[in-house]
N, C-alpha and C positions, 0 to 999 in steps of 0.2 A: 134202230136205224136212224141215222143222224138227222137229216132234213125230211120232214113229213112229205110223203107222196112224191119225192124226187128219187127216181129210180137210179141207183148207182151203176155206173158203167165201169167195168174192169177190163184190163188189157193184159195180154201175154205177148210173146214174140210173134205168134202166128194168128192169134184170135182176139176178137173183141167180144166181150160178154155184156150183153145189153138186154133191155126189156123186150119181151116177145110180143109182137103186135099181131093184130088180125091179118095183116098183109103177109104174115109168115105161115098162115094156115096151110097153104099148099105144100110147103116143105115138111111141116109137122105131119100132115096127112100122109105124105109120101112115105116117110119112114115108119110111122105107126101103122101103116097098112101092110107091113111086112111081118109075117109070122115070126121070123127069127128075132126081130126086135121086141115083140111083145111076149115071147116065150116065157120069160122070167118076170114079166111086168104084171102089176095088178090091174091091168086094163086088157080088155079083149082087143083083138086086131081090128083096126078101124075099117069100116066099109062105106063110110059117108063123110064128106068134107065137113059137115056140121059137127061131127065128133071132135075134130081138130079145133074148130072155132070155140066150142064149149070148153075144151081143155084150156085153151089160151085165156078165155074169160075167167075161168076158175083160178088159174095161176095169178092173174092180175088182181082179182078180188081179194085173194089171200094177202097179196102185197099191200093193198090199200087198207085192209083191216089189221095189218101188222101181225099176220099169222104165219107168214113165210115169205120166201122170195125165190123166184126161179129165173135164172138167166138163160137167154138164148146164146148158144155158142155159134159165132159167125166168123167166117174167113175174112181177115182184115181187108184184103184187096177187093173182094166182091160183095161183102155184106151178106153172103149166102148163109142161111141158117142150116147147121148140120147136126144139131143136137141141143140138149139143155142140161142144166145142172142147178141144183139149189136146195133150199131147206124147206121142210114141212114138219108137222108135229112139233112145232116150237113151243116149248113149255118154259115160259119166262121165269116163273118162280124157282125152277130148278136149273135155270141157265143152261138148257140143253136143247138140241134140235136134231132131227134126222136129215141126213143128206141123201139125195137121189139123183140119178143121172141116166142119160142114154145118148147114143151117138148113131147116126145113120151108118148102116153096114159098110158102105163104100169107104168109110173113114176108120173102120176098126183096125186095130193093131198098127196105128200110126202115131201113137203117143198123145192123142188128143186129150184124153181125160187126165193123163199124168201131168200135162201142161196146165190145163184149166182148173184143176182141183186146188192147186196151191193158192191162187188169189182168193178163191171162194172160201177156203179154210181160214185164211188171214182175215177176210171180211167177217166171218162168223165169230172168231175169237176177239178181234179188235173193235168192230163196229156194233155187233149185236150183243156183245158181252157174254158170249157162250163160254162155258167151262168144259162142256162135253159135247162132242159131235158124234153121233152114232149112225150106223148104216146096217140095214137088214138086206140080205141077199139070199137067193136060192143056193144051197150048198153045191148044186150042180153047175152053177154059173161061175166057171173058173175065171173068165175074163174079169168080172166084177171083183172077185176075190183078190186076184193079182193086182188090180188097179188100186184097191183100197190098202192092201199090204204095202205097196210101193209108196203110197202117200203117208204111211206111218200108222195106219189103223191097226189095232191089236184085236185078234179074234178072241171073243169071250165065251162062245158056246153056240149050240144049236137048239132052237126052240122046236120041239117035235110037233109036227102037224099044227103049227101055230096060225095058219091062214087057210081060208077056203077060197081057192082061185080056180077059175075055169072048170068048175064042177068037181074039184077034188081037194082034199086036204094036202097041204105041203109044208115041209119044214122051212124054217127061216134061221139062217146063221146070223149072228149079231157080232159086230165089231165096233170099236170106238177109238177115238183119239181125244186126249185131254189137252187142255190149254198148256199145261206144264210140259207135255210131251212134244208139242208142236215147235219145230225149229224153223 
């Protein structure tokens, strides 16, 4: 990341991608308290506003430690936060990171992720020096699968019972995009 501790702001036609602040906790809590949102997420459904605050603090600590970056997806006209997208599991020596994202259900199937993932991929390849960006998703999560395919990710396989979430073992599909494939 180019300038230390200066959070990069990205823009698309409809959205501004910015640092997530404690003041965004209500929006984060609102959509993470919906079972549909956390169904395929490695977090339990939120039942307390403090969970949202801790999540925001964790994302911001990772950024300060240069371990990852998570942008808040906000509507340009209102600055309302409707989701987030960013990198974690950043392994600098291998020049790779894992991308993750979520959007509030009222914005599903409106092309939000298709629009915001592009500048985030560009940032990963150009500013973070990544050669590989990978994503893991539940094979039953067709929305994530389609979003990643549309962005140019290539399915690599399914890791059988690779995670223990919400009291059960579950499969994890993995896909990736390489710098040389990104257009």
